[in-house]
Chimera marker file (.cmm) of the C-alpha trace (Angstrom):
<marker_set name="trace">
<marker id="1" x="-5.886" y="-12.965" z="-11.104" r="1" g="1" b="0" radius="0.5"/>
<marker id="2" x="-6.425" y="-16.610" z="-10.404" r="1" g="1" b="0" radius="0.5"/>
<marker id="3" x="-9.514" y="-18.636" z="-11.230" r="1" g="1" b="0" radius="0.5"/>
<marker id="4" x="-10.539" y="-19.065" z="-7.580" r="1" g="1" b="0" radius="0.5"/>
<marker id="5" x="-10.572" y="-15.307" z="-6.988" r="1" g="1" b="0" radius="0.5"/>
<marker id="6" x="-12.492" y="-14.707" z="-10.229" r="1" g="1" b="0" radius="0.5"/>
<marker id="7" x="-15.059" y="-17.281" z="-9.096" r="1" g="1" b="0" radius="0.5"/>
<marker id="8" x="-15.513" y="-15.440" z="-5.782" r="1" g="1" b="0" radius="0.5"/>
<marker id="9" x="-15.973" y="-12.127" z="-7.603" r="1" g="1" b="0" radius="0.5"/>
<marker id="10" x="-18.515" y="-13.697" z="-9.960" r="1" g="1" b="0" radius="0.5"/>
<marker id="11" x="-20.534" y="-15.006" z="-7.019" r="1" g="1" b="0" radius="0.5"/>
<marker id="12" x="-20.431" y="-11.622" z="-5.251" r="1" g="1" b="0" radius="0.5"/>
<marker id="13" x="-21.375" y="-9.754" z="-8.445" r="1" g="1" b="0" radius="0.5"/>
<marker id="14" x="-24.055" y="-12.336" z="-9.245" r="1" g="1" b="0" radius="0.5"/>
<marker id="15" x="-22.889" y="-12.867" z="-12.818" r="1" g="1" b="0" radius="0.5"/>
<marker id="16" x="-21.636" y="-15.931" z="-14.637" r="1" g="1" b="0" radius="0.5"/>
<marker id="17" x="-17.887" y="-16.467" z="-14.330" r="1" g="1" b="0" radius="0.5"/>
<marker id="18" x="-17.412" y="-16.764" z="-18.119" r="1" g="1" b="0" radius="0.5"/>
<marker id="19" x="-18.910" y="-13.286" z="-18.585" r="1" g="1" b="0" radius="0.5"/>
<marker id="20" x="-16.607" y="-11.901" z="-15.926" r="1" g="1" b="0" radius="0.5"/>
<marker id="21" x="-13.547" y="-13.377" z="-17.661" r="1" g="1" b="0" radius="0.5"/>
<marker id="22" x="-14.717" y="-11.933" z="-20.988" r="1" g="1" b="0" radius="0.5"/>
<marker id="23" x="-15.024" y="-8.415" z="-19.580" r="1" g="1" b="0" radius="0.5"/>
<marker id="24" x="-11.802" y="-8.770" z="-17.638" r="1" g="1" b="0" radius="0.5"/>
<marker id="25" x="-9.945" y="-9.653" z="-20.855" r="1" g="1" b="0" radius="0.5"/>
<marker id="26" x="-11.519" y="-6.684" z="-22.663" r="1" g="1" b="0" radius="0.5"/>
<marker id="27" x="-10.520" y="-4.335" z="-19.851" r="1" g="1" b="0" radius="0.5"/>
<marker id="28" x="-6.931" y="-5.554" z="-19.921" r="1" g="1" b="0" radius="0.5"/>
<marker id="29" x="-6.684" y="-5.080" z="-23.674" r="1" g="1" b="0" radius="0.5"/>
<marker id="30" x="-8.015" y="-1.507" z="-23.391" r="1" g="1" b="0" radius="0.5"/>
<marker id="31" x="-5.869" y="-0.608" z="-20.373" r="1" g="1" b="0" radius="0.5"/>
<marker id="32" x="-2.598" y="-1.398" z="-22.114" r="1" g="1" b="0" radius="0.5"/>
<marker id="33" x="-3.158" y="1.726" z="-24.222" r="1" g="1" b="0" radius="0.5"/>
<marker id="34" x="-3.646" y="3.990" z="-21.206" r="1" g="1" b="0" radius="0.5"/>
<marker id="35" x="-0.729" y="6.307" z="-20.549" r="1" g="1" b="0" radius="0.5"/>
<marker id="36" x="0.346" y="6.332" z="-16.933" r="1" g="1" b="0" radius="0.5"/>
<marker id="37" x="1.139" y="9.642" z="-15.324" r="1" g="1" b="0" radius="0.5"/>
<marker id="38" x="4.196" y="9.581" z="-13.089" r="1" g="1" b="0" radius="0.5"/>
<marker id="39" x="3.461" y="9.883" z="-9.391" r="1" g="1" b="0" radius="0.5"/>
<marker id="40" x="4.783" y="13.131" z="-7.955" r="1" g="1" b="0" radius="0.5"/>
<marker id="41" x="3.180" y="13.560" z="-4.538" r="1" g="1" b="0" radius="0.5"/>
<marker id="42" x="4.324" y="11.468" z="-1.617" r="1" g="1" b="0" radius="0.5"/>
<marker id="43" x="0.745" y="10.381" z="-0.893" r="1" g="1" b="0" radius="0.5"/>
<marker id="44" x="0.533" y="8.914" z="-4.414" r="1" g="1" b="0" radius="0.5"/>
<marker id="45" x="3.160" y="6.346" z="-3.415" r="1" g="1" b="0" radius="0.5"/>
<marker id="46" x="1.102" y="5.356" z="-0.373" r="1" g="1" b="0" radius="0.5"/>
<marker id="47" x="-2.007" y="4.901" z="-2.504" r="1" g="1" b="0" radius="0.5"/>
<marker id="48" x="-0.184" y="2.851" z="-5.123" r="1" g="1" b="0" radius="0.5"/>
<marker id="49" x="1.474" y="0.634" z="-2.515" r="1" g="1" b="0" radius="0.5"/>
<marker id="50" x="-1.790" y="0.041" z="-0.634" r="1" g="1" b="0" radius="0.5"/>
<marker id="51" x="-3.583" y="-0.950" z="-3.826" r="1" g="1" b="0" radius="0.5"/>
<marker id="52" x="-0.771" y="-3.288" z="-4.889" r="1" g="1" b="0" radius="0.5"/>
<marker id="53" x="-0.589" y="-4.841" z="-1.417" r="1" g="1" b="0" radius="0.5"/>
<marker id="54" x="-4.378" y="-5.351" z="-1.518" r="1" g="1" b="0" radius="0.5"/>
<marker id="55" x="-4.815" y="-3.585" z="1.802" r="1" g="1" b="0" radius="0.5"/>
<marker id="56" x="-8.144" y="-1.999" z="2.683" r="1" g="1" b="0" radius="0.5"/>
<marker id="57" x="-8.213" y="1.507" z="1.245" r="1" g="1" b="0" radius="0.5"/>
<marker id="58" x="-9.332" y="2.852" z="4.621" r="1" g="1" b="0" radius="0.5"/>
<marker id="59" x="-5.796" y="2.739" z="6.029" r="1" g="1" b="0" radius="0.5"/>
<marker id="60" x="-4.602" y="5.230" z="3.414" r="1" g="1" b="0" radius="0.5"/>
<marker id="61" x="-5.519" y="8.216" z="5.586" r="1" g="1" b="0" radius="0.5"/>
<marker id="62" x="-3.573" y="6.762" z="8.536" r="1" g="1" b="0" radius="0.5"/>
<marker id="63" x="-0.503" y="6.271" z="6.357" r="1" g="1" b="0" radius="0.5"/>
<marker id="64" x="-0.871" y="9.712" z="4.781" r="1" g="1" b="0" radius="0.5"/>
<marker id="65" x="-1.033" y="11.389" z="8.196" r="1" g="1" b="0" radius="0.5"/>
<marker id="66" x="2.034" y="9.515" z="9.420" r="1" g="1" b="0" radius="0.5"/>
<marker id="67" x="3.888" y="10.326" z="6.219" r="1" g="1" b="0" radius="0.5"/>
<marker id="68" x="3.041" y="14.028" z="6.417" r="1" g="1" b="0" radius="0.5"/>
<marker id="69" x="4.216" y="14.220" z="10.031" r="1" g="1" b="0" radius="0.5"/>
<marker id="70" x="7.349" y="12.177" z="9.295" r="1" g="1" b="0" radius="0.5"/>
<marker id="71" x="8.311" y="14.732" z="6.662" r="1" g="1" b="0" radius="0.5"/>
<marker id="72" x="8.530" y="17.348" z="9.439" r="1" g="1" b="0" radius="0.5"/>
<marker id="73" x="11.061" y="15.300" z="11.434" r="1" g="1" b="0" radius="0.5"/>
<marker id="74" x="14.711" y="16.220" z="11.109" r="1" g="1" b="0" radius="0.5"/>
<marker id="75" x="15.615" y="12.498" z="11.065" r="1" g="1" b="0" radius="0.5"/>
<marker id="76" x="13.520" y="12.011" z="7.932" r="1" g="1" b="0" radius="0.5"/>
<marker id="77" x="14.812" y="15.002" z="5.990" r="1" g="1" b="0" radius="0.5"/>
<marker id="78" x="16.599" y="13.829" z="2.891" r="1" g="1" b="0" radius="0.5"/>
<marker id="79" x="14.808" y="10.468" z="2.832" r="1" g="1" b="0" radius="0.5"/>
<marker id="80" x="13.154" y="9.557" z="-0.438" r="1" g="1" b="0" radius="0.5"/>
<marker id="81" x="9.374" y="9.716" z="-0.555" r="1" g="1" b="0" radius="0.5"/>
<marker id="82" x="9.240" y="6.088" z="-1.670" r="1" g="1" b="0" radius="0.5"/>
<marker id="83" x="11.108" y="4.963" z="1.451" r="1" g="1" b="0" radius="0.5"/>
<marker id="84" x="8.999" y="7.106" z="3.789" r="1" g="1" b="0" radius="0.5"/>
<marker id="85" x="5.762" y="5.924" z="2.171" r="1" g="1" b="0" radius="0.5"/>
<marker id="86" x="6.785" y="2.271" z="2.533" r="1" g="1" b="0" radius="0.5"/>
<marker id="87" x="7.939" y="2.858" z="6.123" r="1" g="1" b="0" radius="0.5"/>
<marker id="88" x="4.635" y="4.565" z="6.994" r="1" g="1" b="0" radius="0.5"/>
<marker id="89" x="2.729" y="1.522" z="5.710" r="1" g="1" b="0" radius="0.5"/>
<marker id="90" x="5.039" y="-0.746" z="7.706" r="1" g="1" b="0" radius="0.5"/>
<marker id="91" x="4.439" y="1.388" z="10.805" r="1" g="1" b="0" radius="0.5"/>
<marker id="92" x="0.665" y="1.078" z="10.461" r="1" g="1" b="0" radius="0.5"/>
<marker id="93" x="0.892" y="-2.680" z="9.838" r="1" g="1" b="0" radius="0.5"/>
<marker id="94" x="3.316" y="-3.280" z="12.729" r="1" g="1" b="0" radius="0.5"/>
<marker id="95" x="1.638" y="-1.116" z="15.331" r="1" g="1" b="0" radius="0.5"/>
<marker id="96" x="-1.937" y="-1.894" z="14.354" r="1" g="1" b="0" radius="0.5"/>
<marker id="97" x="-1.965" y="-5.588" z="13.301" r="1" g="1" b="0" radius="0.5"/>
<marker id="98" x="-5.629" y="-5.426" z="12.279" r="1" g="1" b="0" radius="0.5"/>
<marker id="99" x="-4.570" y="-3.024" z="9.514" r="1" g="1" b="0" radius="0.5"/>
<marker id="100" x="-2.115" y="-5.573" z="8.104" r="1" g="1" b="0" radius="0.5"/>
<marker id="101" x="-4.903" y="-7.833" z="6.832" r="1" g="1" b="0" radius="0.5"/>
<marker id="102" x="-5.282" y="-7.872" z="3.056" r="1" g="1" b="0" radius="0.5"/>
<marker id="103" x="-8.589" y="-7.892" z="1.239" r="1" g="1" b="0" radius="0.5"/>
<marker id="104" x="-8.091" y="-11.610" z="0.562" r="1" g="1" b="0" radius="0.5"/>
<marker id="105" x="-7.419" y="-12.394" z="4.230" r="1" g="1" b="0" radius="0.5"/>
<marker id="106" x="-3.622" y="-12.627" z="4.135" r="1" g="1" b="0" radius="0.5"/>
<marker id="107" x="-1.172" y="-10.573" z="6.135" r="1" g="1" b="0" radius="0.5"/>
<marker id="108" x="1.228" y="-7.981" z="4.746" r="1" g="1" b="0" radius="0.5"/>
<marker id="109" x="4.899" y="-8.555" z="5.517" r="1" g="1" b="0" radius="0.5"/>
<marker id="110" x="7.872" y="-6.261" z="5.186" r="1" g="1" b="0" radius="0.5"/>
<marker id="111" x="9.040" y="-8.363" z="2.237" r="1" g="1" b="0" radius="0.5"/>
<marker id="112" x="5.736" y="-7.750" z="0.439" r="1" g="1" b="0" radius="0.5"/>
<marker id="113" x="6.025" y="-4.008" z="1.078" r="1" g="1" b="0" radius="0.5"/>
<marker id="114" x="9.619" y="-4.059" z="-0.183" r="1" g="1" b="0" radius="0.5"/>
<marker id="115" x="8.614" y="-5.896" z="-3.347" r="1" g="1" b="0" radius="0.5"/>
<marker id="116" x="5.764" y="-3.502" z="-4.130" r="1" g="1" b="0" radius="0.5"/>
<marker id="117" x="7.891" y="-0.429" z="-3.375" r="1" g="1" b="0" radius="0.5"/>
<marker id="118" x="10.881" y="-1.901" z="-5.239" r="1" g="1" b="0" radius="0.5"/>
<marker id="119" x="13.091" y="-1.162" z="-2.250" r="1" g="1" b="0" radius="0.5"/>
<marker id="120" x="15.196" y="-3.238" z="0.084" r="1" g="1" b="0" radius="0.5"/>
<marker id="121" x="13.433" y="-4.613" z="3.146" r="1" g="1" b="0" radius="0.5"/>
<marker id="122" x="16.400" y="-3.494" z="5.264" r="1" g="1" b="0" radius="0.5"/>
<marker id="123" x="16.070" y="0.075" z="3.969" r="1" g="1" b="0" radius="0.5"/>
<marker id="124" x="12.393" y="0.200" z="4.911" r="1" g="1" b="0" radius="0.5"/>
<marker id="125" x="12.975" y="-1.480" z="8.282" r="1" g="1" b="0" radius="0.5"/>
<marker id="126" x="15.807" y="0.898" z="9.160" r="1" g="1" b="0" radius="0.5"/>
<marker id="127" x="13.761" y="3.954" z="8.257" r="1" g="1" b="0" radius="0.5"/>
<marker id="128" x="10.880" y="2.688" z="10.373" r="1" g="1" b="0" radius="0.5"/>
<marker id="129" x="12.944" y="1.590" z="13.392" r="1" g="1" b="0" radius="0.5"/>
<marker id="130" x="15.556" y="4.334" z="13.457" r="1" g="1" b="0" radius="0.5"/>
<marker id="131" x="13.752" y="7.372" z="12.096" r="1" g="1" b="0" radius="0.5"/>
<marker id="132" x="10.047" y="6.877" z="12.721" r="1" g="1" b="0" radius="0.5"/>
<marker id="133" x="9.418" y="4.467" z="15.607" r="1" g="1" b="0" radius="0.5"/>
<marker id="134" x="11.171" y="6.654" z="18.226" r="1" g="1" b="0" radius="0.5"/>
<marker id="135" x="8.649" y="9.381" z="17.354" r="1" g="1" b="0" radius="0.5"/>
<marker id="136" x="5.668" y="7.044" z="17.236" r="1" g="1" b="0" radius="0.5"/>
<marker id="137" x="3.548" y="9.073" z="19.657" r="1" g="1" b="0" radius="0.5"/>
<marker id="138" x="4.011" y="12.218" z="17.572" r="1" g="1" b="0" radius="0.5"/>
<marker id="139" x="3.412" y="10.436" z="14.261" r="1" g="1" b="0" radius="0.5"/>
<marker id="140" x="0.169" y="8.810" z="15.451" r="1" g="1" b="0" radius="0.5"/>
<marker id="141" x="-1.223" y="12.080" z="16.780" r="1" g="1" b="0" radius="0.5"/>
<marker id="142" x="-4.560" y="12.795" z="15.108" r="1" g="1" b="0" radius="0.5"/>
<marker id="143" x="-4.869" y="16.542" z="15.660" r="1" g="1" b="0" radius="0.5"/>
<link id1="1" id2="2" r="1" g="1" b="0" radius="0.2"/>
<link id1="2" id2="3" r="1" g="1" b="0" radius="0.2"/>
<link id1="3" id2="4" r="1" g="1" b="0" radius="0.2"/>
<link id1="4" id2="5" r="1" g="1" b="0" radius="0.2"/>
<link id1="5" id2="6" r="1" g="1" b="0" radius="0.2"/>
<link id1="6" id2="7" r="1" g="1" b="0" radius="0.2"/>
<link id1="7" id2="8" r="1" g="1" b="0" radius="0.2"/>
<link id1="8" id2="9" r="1" g="1" b="0" radius="0.2"/>
<link id1="9" id2="10" r="1" g="1" b="0" radius="0.2"/>
<link id1="10" id2="11" r="1" g="1" b="0" radius="0.2"/>
<link id1="11" id2="12" r="1" g="1" b="0" radius="0.2"/>
<link id1="12" id2="13" r="1" g="1" b="0" radius="0.2"/>
<link id1="13" id2="14" r="1" g="1" b="0" radius="0.2"/>
<link id1="14" id2="15" r="1" g="1" b="0" radius="0.2"/>
<link id1="15" id2="16" r="1" g="1" b="0" radius="0.2"/>
<link id1="16" id2="17" r="1" g="1" b="0" radius="0.2"/>
<link id1="17" id2="18" r="1" g="1" b="0" radius="0.2"/>
<link id1="18" id2="19" r="1" g="1" b="0" radius="0.2"/>
<link id1="19" id2="20" r="1" g="1" b="0" radius="0.2"/>
<link id1="20" id2="21" r="1" g="1" b="0" radius="0.2"/>
<link id1="21" id2="22" r="1" g="1" b="0" radius="0.2"/>
<link id1="22" id2="23" r="1" g="1" b="0" radius="0.2"/>
<link id1="23" id2="24" r="1" g="1" b="0" radius="0.2"/>
<link id1="24" id2="25" r="1" g="1" b="0" radius="0.2"/>
<link id1="25" id2="26" r="1" g="1" b="0" radius="0.2"/>
<link id1="26" id2="27" r="1" g="1" b="0" radius="0.2"/>
<link id1="27" id2="28" r="1" g="1" b="0" radius="0.2"/>
<link id1="28" id2="29" r="1" g="1" b="0" radius="0.2"/>
<link id1="29" id2="30" r="1" g="1" b="0" radius="0.2"/>
<link id1="30" id2="31" r="1" g="1" b="0" radius="0.2"/>
<link id1="31" id2="32" r="1" g="1" b="0" radius="0.2"/>
<link id1="32" id2="33" r="1" g="1" b="0" radius="0.2"/>
<link id1="33" id2="34" r="1" g="1" b="0" radius="0.2"/>
<link id1="34" id2="35" r="1" g="1" b="0" radius="0.2"/>
<link id1="35" id2="36" r="1" g="1" b="0" radius="0.2"/>
<link id1="36" id2="37" r="1" g="1" b="0" radius="0.2"/>
<link id1="37" id2="38" r="1" g="1" b="0" radius="0.2"/>
<link id1="38" id2="39" r="1" g="1" b="0" radius="0.2"/>
<link id1="39" id2="40" r="1" g="1" b="0" radius="0.2"/>
<link id1="40" id2="41" r="1" g="1" b="0" radius="0.2"/>
<link id1="41" id2="42" r="1" g="1" b="0" radius="0.2"/>
<link id1="42" id2="43" r="1" g="1" b="0" radius="0.2"/>
<link id1="43" id2="44" r="1" g="1" b="0" radius="0.2"/>
<link id1="44" id2="45" r="1" g="1" b="0" radius="0.2"/>
<link id1="45" id2="46" r="1" g="1" b="0" radius="0.2"/>
<link id1="46" id2="47" r="1" g="1" b="0" radius="0.2"/>
<link id1="47" id2="48" r="1" g="1" b="0" radius="0.2"/>
<link id1="48" id2="49" r="1" g="1" b="0" radius="0.2"/>
<link id1="49" id2="50" r="1" g="1" b="0" radius="0.2"/>
<link id1="50" id2="51" r="1" g="1" b="0" radius="0.2"/>
<link id1="51" id2="52" r="1" g="1" b="0" radius="0.2"/>
<link id1="52" id2="53" r="1" g="1" b="0" radius="0.2"/>
<link id1="53" id2="54" r="1" g="1" b="0" radius="0.2"/>
<link id1="54" id2="55" r="1" g="1" b="0" radius="0.2"/>
<link id1="55" id2="56" r="1" g="1" b="0" radius="0.2"/>
<link id1="56" id2="57" r="1" g="1" b="0" radius="0.2"/>
<link id1="57" id2="58" r="1" g="1" b="0" radius="0.2"/>
<link id1="58" id2="59" r="1" g="1" b="0" radius="0.2"/>
<link id1="59" id2="60" r="1" g="1" b="0" radius="0.2"/>
<link id1="60" id2="61" r="1" g="1" b="0" radius="0.2"/>
<link id1="61" id2="62" r="1" g="1" b="0" radius="0.2"/>
<link id1="62" id2="63" r="1" g="1" b="0" radius="0.2"/>
<link id1="63" id2="64" r="1" g="1" b="0" radius="0.2"/>
<link id1="64" id2="65" r="1" g="1" b="0" radius="0.2"/>
<link id1="65" id2="66" r="1" g="1" b="0" radius="0.2"/>
<link id1="66" id2="67" r="1" g="1" b="0" radius="0.2"/>
<link id1="67" id2="68" r="1" g="1" b="0" radius="0.2"/>
<link id1="68" id2="69" r="1" g="1" b="0" radius="0.2"/>
<link id1="69" id2="70" r="1" g="1" b="0" radius="0.2"/>
<link id1="70" id2="71" r="1" g="1" b="0" radius="0.2"/>
<link id1="71" id2="72" r="1" g="1" b="0" radius="0.2"/>
<link id1="72" id2="73" r="1" g="1" b="0" radius="0.2"/>
<link id1="73" id2="74" r="1" g="1" b="0" radius="0.2"/>
<link id1="74" id2="75" r="1" g="1" b="0" radius="0.2"/>
<link id1="75" id2="76" r="1" g="1" b="0" radius="0.2"/>
<link id1="76" id2="77" r="1" g="1" b="0" radius="0.2"/>
<link id1="77" id2="78" r="1" g="1" b="0" radius="0.2"/>
<link id1="78" id2="79" r="1" g="1" b="0" radius="0.2"/>
<link id1="79" id2="80" r="1" g="1" b="0" radius="0.2"/>
<link id1="80" id2="81" r="1" g="1" b="0" radius="0.2"/>
<link id1="81" id2="82" r="1" g="1" b="0" radius="0.2"/>
<link id1="82" id2="83" r="1" g="1" b="0" radius="0.2"/>
<link id1="83" id2="84" r="1" g="1" b="0" radius="0.2"/>
<link id1="84" id2="85" r="1" g="1" b="0" radius="0.2"/>
<link id1="85" id2="86" r="1" g="1" b="0" radius="0.2"/>
<link id1="86" id2="87" r="1" g="1" b="0" radius="0.2"/>
<link id1="87" id2="88" r="1" g="1" b="0" radius="0.2"/>
<link id1="88" id2="89" r="1" g="1" b="0" radius="0.2"/>
<link id1="89" id2="90" r="1" g="1" b="0" radius="0.2"/>
<link id1="90" id2="91" r="1" g="1" b="0" radius="0.2"/>
<link id1="91" id2="92" r="1" g="1" b="0" radius="0.2"/>
<link id1="92" id2="93" r="1" g="1" b="0" radius="0.2"/>
<link id1="93" id2="94" r="1" g="1" b="0" radius="0.2"/>
<link id1="94" id2="95" r="1" g="1" b="0" radius="0.2"/>
<link id1="95" id2="96" r="1" g="1" b="0" radius="0.2"/>
<link id1="96" id2="97" r="1" g="1" b="0" radius="0.2"/>
<link id1="97" id2="98" r="1" g="1" b="0" radius="0.2"/>
<link id1="98" id2="99" r="1" g="1" b="0" radius="0.2"/>
<link id1="99" id2="100" r="1" g="1" b="0" radius="0.2"/>
<link id1="100" id2="101" r="1" g="1" b="0" radius="0.2"/>
<link id1="101" id2="102" r="1" g="1" b="0" radius="0.2"/>
<link id1="102" id2="103" r="1" g="1" b="0" radius="0.2"/>
<link id1="103" id2="104" r="1" g="1" b="0" radius="0.2"/>
<link id1="104" id2="105" r="1" g="1" b="0" radius="0.2"/>
<link id1="105" id2="106" r="1" g="1" b="0" radius="0.2"/>
<link id1="106" id2="107" r="1" g="1" b="0" radius="0.2"/>
<link id1="107" id2="108" r="1" g="1" b="0" radius="0.2"/>
<link id1="108" id2="109" r="1" g="1" b="0" radius="0.2"/>
<link id1="109" id2="110" r="1" g="1" b="0" radius="0.2"/>
<link id1="110" id2="111" r="1" g="1" b="0" radius="0.2"/>
<link id1="111" id2="112" r="1" g="1" b="0" radius="0.2"/>
<link id1="112" id2="113" r="1" g="1" b="0" radius="0.2"/>
<link id1="113" id2="114" r="1" g="1" b="0" radius="0.2"/>
<link id1="114" id2="115" r="1" g="1" b="0" radius="0.2"/>
<link id1="115" id2="116" r="1" g="1" b="0" radius="0.2"/>
<link id1="116" id2="117" r="1" g="1" b="0" radius="0.2"/>
<link id1="117" id2="118" r="1" g="1" b="0" radius="0.2"/>
<link id1="118" id2="119" r="1" g="1" b="0" radius="0.2"/>
<link id1="119" id2="120" r="1" g="1" b="0" radius="0.2"/>
<link id1="120" id2="121" r="1" g="1" b="0" radius="0.2"/>
<link id1="121" id2="122" r="1" g="1" b="0" radius="0.2"/>
<link id1="122" id2="123" r="1" g="1" b="0" radius="0.2"/>
<link id1="123" id2="124" r="1" g="1" b="0" radius="0.2"/>
<link id1="124" id2="125" r="1" g="1" b="0" radius="0.2"/>
<link id1="125" id2="126" r="1" g="1" b="0" radius="0.2"/>
<link id1="126" id2="127" r="1" g="1" b="0" radius="0.2"/>
<link id1="127" id2="128" r="1" g="1" b="0" radius="0.2"/>
<link id1="128" id2="129" r="1" g="1" b="0" radius="0.2"/>
<link id1="129" id2="130" r="1" g="1" b="0" radius="0.2"/>
<link id1="130" id2="131" r="1" g="1" b="0" radius="0.2"/>
<link id1="131" id2="132" r="1" g="1" b="0" radius="0.2"/>
<link id1="132" id2="133" r="1" g="1" b="0" radius="0.2"/>
<link id1="133" id2="134" r="1" g="1" b="0" radius="0.2"/>
<link id1="134" id2="135" r="1" g="1" b="0" radius="0.2"/>
<link id1="135" id2="136" r="1" g="1" b="0" radius="0.2"/>
<link id1="136" id2="137" r="1" g="1" b="0" radius="0.2"/>
<link id1="137" id2="138" r="1" g="1" b="0" radius="0.2"/>
<link id1="138" id2="139" r="1" g="1" b="0" radius="0.2"/>
<link id1="139" id2="140" r="1" g="1" b="0" radius="0.2"/>
<link id1="140" id2="141" r="1" g="1" b="0" radius="0.2"/>
<link id1="141" id2="142" r="1" g="1" b="0" radius="0.2"/>
<link id1="142" id2="143" r="1" g="1" b="0" radius="0.2"/>
</marker_set>
């Protein structure tokens, strides 16, 4: 976290920035003792990626729906959940540009998704273009 962002948070929370830094430091020291539970469900990857990309949490349900439907496609059988989760986020960001805006006002790129997912950008792009995009109408279906 940079100082500018912490200043914005302090203003929004209506507390002094020095107090915010103090509590932030305490939280970090306590969190290093927390044991992380491995993510098992495919939707857990989507949630983790969205949080790390600083995307609005509201797009999680869109990505989850696309991911669940993609799992039913023959083209996606055998694909790793991490790849499908990253490709579903890419699909939402590509086909609905308003969803690609981060909380801080930036835009999510395929390289950012690849970095967060610890996958190759080409792998994600190929999964999206070859396996998911041809079935876009089916994947976006809401019912």
